[in-house]
N, C-alpha and C positions, 0 to 999 in steps of 0.2 A: 796166372799160371795154369788154372784149370782150362781156360779157353785155348791156351797154347797146346796143351795135351790133346784136347778134343779135335782141334784143327789138324794136328799132325797125325792122329789116328785116322781121321777121315782121308787124308792124303796118302799115307804110306801103307795102309792095310789092304791086302789084296782081297777083294770082295767076291771074286768069281772062281777062285780055285781053292782047293783045300779039302779036308775030310768032309764027309756027308753031314756031320753034325754042324760044322761051320757054315756050309752052304745053306742049311736050314735056318740058322740063327742070324747070319750076316745081314740080310735085308732089314730085319727088325732092329738089330743093333745099330746099323747105319742110320736108320730113321730116327731112333732115339737120340743118338749123338748129334745129328743134324738139328733136330728139334731143340735140344738143349742148347746148342751153340748159338742158334739164330733166333730162338723165341724165348726160352725160359730165362737165360741169362739177361737178355735185354729187358724183359718184364721186371725181373727182380731189381735190376739196376735202375729202371724207371721209377719203381716204388721208392728206392733209396733216394733218387734224384728229387722226387717231389717232397719227401720228408725233410730233406736237408736244404731246401730252397733258400730259406732265410739266412742260413749260415753261409751259403755260397755267395750270396749278394754282398756279404761283408768281408769275405775272405779273398786273398790274392789268388787262390786256386779256383775261384768261381768260373772264370773264363775256360779254364781247362776242363772243369767238371761239366760245363754246359756243352763244350765241344764233344766230349765223350758221350753225353746224352744224345746229341744229334747223330753221332755215328751209330749208336745203338738203334735209334729209330730207322736210320737208313738201312741197317742190316736186316731189320724185320721187313722192310719194304722189298729189299733184294730177295729175301727168302720167298715171299708171297708172289713176287712178279717173275722170278727167274728160276730159283731152285725148285720150289714146289711144283709148278706146272710141268717143267721139263724133265726133272729127275724122277719124280714119282708118278 
């Protein structure tokens, strides 16, 4: 749910218009939201993924969890290869 909110805020908030205080805060706010969405959440999930590895091997949800882990890794690569160099 938190990732959904972060992604939608990044898409629907106008970053270039608004009051002076918003134009001063918006770039930092966008950077923090993007960093959280593409780096912090995947790292936290990666830590969870490593800690629950034995349980995932025995569970029917193991394939799903491993797929989600791969998606998180790919999102971090996407951030460093595309979002970071071109947006910032």
